[in-house]
SEZA-329063 format. One line per field, with one value per atom (N, C-alpha, C): x, z, y; residue number from 1; chain. Coordinates in nm, 3 decimals. Example, Ala and Ser with C-alpha at 12.3 -4.5 7.8 and 13.67 -1.06 7.14 Angstrom:
REM residues 2
east = (1.319, 1.230, 1.320, 1.285, 1.367, 1.290);
up = (0.780, 0.780, 0.780, 0.708, 0.714, 0.787);
north = (-0.569, -0.450, -0.330, -0.225, -0.106, 0.003);
i = (1, 1, 1, 2, 2, 2);
ch = (A, A, A, A, A, A);
***
This chain:
REM residues 80
east = (-6.795, -6.837, -6.973, -7.048, -7.198, -7.153, -7.040, -7.029, -6.980, -6.922, -6.834, -6.992, -7.092, -7.216, -7.283, -7.340, -7.394, -7.305, -7.213, -7.101, -7.140, -7.116, -7.109, -7.281, -7.370, -7.516, -7.536, -7.504, -7.521, -7.486, -7.353, -7.282, -7.398, -7.422, -7.509, -7.646, -7.703, -7.808, -7.793, -7.694, -7.647, -7.623, -7.557, -7.527, -7.603, -7.664, -7.706, -7.876, -7.936, -8.028, -8.143, -8.274, -8.343, -8.412, -8.463, -8.538, -8.469, -8.426, -8.344, -8.417, -8.528, -8.603, -8.578, -8.571, -8.556, -8.428, -8.320, -8.177, -8.178, -8.135, -8.141, -7.932, -7.899, -7.747, -7.716, -7.846, -7.874, -7.928, -7.966, -8.022, -7.895, -7.943, -7.885, -7.809, -7.693, -7.657, -7.650, -7.563, -7.518, -7.615, -7.646, -7.770, -7.903, -7.937, -8.068, -8.036, -7.951, -7.941, -7.910, -7.860, -7.931, -7.763, -7.622, -7.508, -7.437, -7.401, -7.356, -7.220, -7.154, -7.016, -6.931, -6.979, -6.927, -6.926, -7.071, -7.092, -6.975, -6.950, -6.862, -6.746, -6.695, -6.546, -6.517, -6.631, -6.647, -6.664, -6.750, -6.785, -6.630, -6.530, -6.441, -6.348, -6.337, -6.252, -6.276, -6.404, -6.442, -6.402, -6.426, -6.384, -6.211, -6.160, -6.006, -5.946, -6.036, -5.950, -6.043, -6.179, -6.175, -6.097, -6.085, -6.062, -5.900, -5.867, -5.696, -5.646, -5.690, -5.647, -5.640, -5.604, -5.619, -5.701, -5.783, -5.861, -5.830, -5.744, -5.674, -5.782, -5.796, -5.900, -5.955, -5.847, -5.957, -6.029, -5.971, -6.130, -6.241, -6.211, -6.319, -6.423, -6.477, -6.581, -6.737, -6.827, -6.973, -7.026, -6.956, -7.033, -6.974, -6.869, -6.804, -6.841, -6.921, -6.997, -7.146, -7.210, -7.350, -7.409, -7.383, -7.475, -7.395, -7.426, -7.347, -7.280, -7.323, -7.250, -7.166, -7.155, -7.004, -6.928, -6.992, -6.841, -6.795, -6.862, -6.760, -6.715, -6.724, -6.642, -6.532, -6.544, -6.404, -6.363, -6.382, -6.315, -6.234, -6.295, -6.211, -6.097, -6.107, -6.024, -5.886, -5.888, -5.763, -5.719, -5.828, -5.806, -5.726, -5.700, -5.664, -5.513);
up = (2.799, 2.648, 2.613, 2.686, 2.681, 2.596, 2.605, 2.564, 2.387, 2.397, 2.232, 2.143, 2.190, 2.148, 2.125, 2.176, 2.176, 2.020, 2.024, 1.909, 1.813, 1.824, 1.700, 1.664, 1.728, 1.715, 1.613, 1.684, 1.601, 1.494, 1.445, 1.332, 1.232, 1.257, 1.182, 1.130, 1.259, 1.231, 1.131, 1.145, 1.056, 0.915, 0.895, 0.752, 0.686, 0.739, 0.682, 0.711, 0.773, 0.826, 0.816, 0.840, 0.858, 0.942, 1.032, 1.158, 1.236, 1.316, 1.463, 1.516, 1.549, 1.647, 1.613, 1.469, 1.515, 1.527, 1.542, 1.560, 1.656, 1.734, 1.857, 1.854, 1.976, 1.981, 1.924, 1.919, 1.840, 1.705, 1.680, 1.511, 1.453, 1.329, 1.234, 1.146, 1.099, 1.019, 0.888, 0.885, 0.719, 0.705, 0.788, 0.734, 0.710, 0.806, 0.744, 0.637, 0.560, 0.483, 0.500, 0.653, 0.677, 0.584, 0.638, 0.583, 0.542, 0.380, 0.281, 0.285, 0.207, 0.190, 0.158, 0.098, 0.071, 0.191, 0.244, 0.369, 0.495, 0.534, 0.616, 0.616, 0.470, 0.448, 0.555, 0.484, 0.561, 0.712, 0.748, 0.902, 0.968, 0.915, 0.949, 0.962, 0.839, 0.885, 0.963, 1.004, 1.081, 1.184, 1.265, 1.372, 1.374, 1.273, 1.290, 1.328, 1.256, 1.308, 1.464, 1.477, 1.589, 1.707, 1.686, 1.857, 1.794, 1.715, 1.686, 1.664, 1.593, 1.595, 1.462, 1.431, 1.299, 1.315, 1.237, 1.215, 1.112, 1.127, 1.022, 0.937, 0.816, 0.702, 0.732, 0.797, 0.786, 0.930, 1.005, 1.135, 1.065, 1.000, 0.942, 0.847, 0.945, 0.872, 0.844, 0.749, 0.791, 0.903, 0.918, 1.106, 1.194, 1.212, 1.318, 1.283, 1.180, 1.180, 1.181, 1.221, 1.211, 1.317, 1.389, 1.493, 1.577, 1.613, 1.727, 1.824, 1.907, 2.030, 1.930, 1.834, 1.768, 1.709, 1.660, 1.607, 1.734, 1.837, 1.982, 2.026, 2.028, 2.048, 2.010, 1.852, 1.801, 1.804, 1.841, 1.832, 1.994, 2.067, 2.209, 2.197, 2.096, 2.089, 2.048, 1.993, 1.928, 2.015, 2.114, 2.187, 2.317, 2.360, 2.498, 2.457);
north = (5.318, 5.281, 5.346, 5.397, 5.439, 5.555, 5.695, 5.780, 5.753, 5.655, 5.577, 5.544, 5.475, 5.406, 5.541, 5.671, 5.769, 5.790, 5.823, 5.915, 5.806, 5.675, 5.570, 5.597, 5.596, 5.604, 5.750, 5.866, 5.974, 5.992, 5.953, 5.958, 5.872, 5.751, 5.664, 5.731, 5.739, 5.875, 5.976, 6.020, 6.177, 6.171, 6.044, 5.996, 5.903, 5.807, 5.698, 5.676, 5.759, 5.773, 5.864, 5.885, 6.027, 6.006, 5.891, 5.875, 5.813, 5.838, 5.838, 5.759, 5.734, 5.679, 5.544, 5.428, 5.332, 5.255, 5.390, 5.322, 5.278, 5.158, 5.133, 5.072, 5.057, 4.999, 4.860, 4.788, 4.646, 4.661, 4.782, 4.753, 4.708, 4.601, 4.553, 4.663, 4.691, 4.806, 4.734, 4.651, 4.611, 4.542, 4.402, 4.300, 4.386, 4.503, 4.567, 4.663, 4.671, 4.779, 4.929, 4.926, 5.065, 5.128, 5.022, 5.102, 4.984, 5.051, 4.967, 4.926, 4.871, 4.851, 4.965, 5.082, 5.196, 5.257, 5.312, 5.376, 5.296, 5.186, 5.103, 5.141, 5.191, 5.234, 5.367, 5.459, 5.619, 5.605, 5.509, 5.471, 5.440, 5.347, 5.322, 5.452, 5.529, 5.630, 5.711, 5.709, 5.825, 5.759, 5.679, 5.551, 5.570, 5.567, 5.588, 5.726, 5.849, 5.961, 6.017, 5.986, 6.016, 5.952, 5.815, 5.723, 5.750, 5.776, 5.798, 5.625, 5.591, 5.407, 5.396, 5.265, 5.184, 5.044, 5.045, 4.921, 4.821, 4.709, 4.662, 4.592, 4.604, 4.572, 4.446, 4.346, 4.197, 4.169, 4.268, 4.297, 4.382, 4.483, 4.557, 4.480, 4.383, 4.298, 4.349, 4.325, 4.352, 4.294, 4.188, 4.155, 4.237, 4.280, 4.393, 4.512, 4.540, 4.665, 4.675, 4.533, 4.518, 4.582, 4.655, 4.725, 4.828, 4.902, 4.988, 4.929, 4.842, 4.746, 4.676, 4.628, 4.555, 4.606, 4.780, 4.860, 4.866, 4.903, 4.967, 4.886, 4.779, 4.656, 4.610, 4.664, 4.627, 4.737, 4.882, 5.016, 4.999, 4.975, 4.923, 4.807, 4.749, 4.655, 4.700, 4.845, 4.907, 5.022, 5.042, 5.176, 5.131, 5.005, 4.970, 4.957);
i = (1, 1, 1, 2, 2, 2, 3, 3, 3, 4, 4, 4, 5, 5, 5, 6, 6, 6, 7, 7, 7, 8, 8, 8, 9, 9, 9, 10, 10, 10, 11, 11, 11, 12, 12, 12, 13, 13, 13, 14, 14, 14, 15, 15, 15, 16, 16, 16, 17, 17, 17, 18, 18, 18, 19, 19, 19, 20, 20, 20, 21, 21, 21, 22, 22, 22, 23, 23, 23, 24, 24, 24, 25, 25, 25, 26, 26, 26, 27, 27, 27, 28, 28, 28, 29, 29, 29, 30, 30, 30, 31, 31, 31, 32, 32, 32, 33, 33, 33, 34, 34, 34, 35, 35, 35, 36, 36, 36, 37, 37, 37, 38, 38, 38, 39, 39, 39, 40, 40, 40, 41, 41, 41, 42, 42, 42, 43, 43, 43, 44, 44, 44, 45, 45, 45, 46, 46, 46, 47, 47, 47, 48, 48, 48, 49, 49, 49, 50, 50, 50, 51, 51, 51, 52, 52, 52, 53, 53, 53, 54, 54, 54, 55, 55, 55, 56, 56, 56, 57, 57, 57, 58, 58, 58, 59, 59, 59, 60, 60, 60, 61, 61, 61, 62, 62, 62, 63, 63, 63, 64, 64, 64, 65, 65, 65, 66, 66, 66, 67, 67, 67, 68, 68, 68, 69, 69, 69, 70, 70, 70, 71, 71, 71, 72, 72, 72, 73, 73, 73, 74, 74, 74, 75, 75, 75, 76, 76, 76, 77, 77, 77, 78, 78, 78, 79, 79, 79, 80, 80, 80);
ch = (A, A, A, A, A, A, A, A, A, A, A, A, A, A, A, A, A, A, A, A, A, A, A, A, A, A, A, A, A, A, A, A, A, A, A, A, A, A, A, A, A, A, A, A, A, A, A, A, A, A, A, A, A, A, A, A, A, A, A, A, A, A, A, A, A, A, A, A, A, A, A, A, A, A, A, A, A, A, A, A, A, A, A, A, A, A, A, A, A, A, A, A, A, A, A, A, A, A, A, A, A, A, A, A, A, A, A, A, A, A, A, A, A, A, A, A, A, A, A, A, A, A, A, A, A, A, A, A, A, A, A, A, A, A, A, A, A, A, A, A, A, A, A, A, A, A, A, A, A, A, A, A, A, A, A, A, A, A, A, A, A, A, A, A, A, A, A, A, A, A, A, A, A, A, A, A, A, A, A, A, A, A, A, A, A, A, A, A, A, A, A, A, A, A, A, A, A, A, A, A, A, A, A, A, A, A, A, A, A, A, A, A, A, A, A, A, A, A, A, A, A, A, A, A, A, A, A, A, A, A, A, A, A, A, A, A, A, A, A, A);
***
C-alpha cells in the first residue's frame, strides 16, 4: 500500500498543489479545499485507469476522497 500512497500523493501534488511539503497521507484534501468536486472526478478517473478498477459513484464520496490514506483504502476495496 505504501507504493499506492506515493502514487496517489504524487498525483494530488502534481495536479492540485504547488508546494508538496504540506501534503501528507492524512492531509484533508476535500475538507481542506485542496481538491474540489470537479477535481475529485478527475482523481477518480485516474485511479480507475491506473488500477484497472471501477469505483461506484455511491462509494466515491467526499469523505472517501478526503485524504491519501482514505483514497487508498477505497481503491484497495476494489482491487481485491
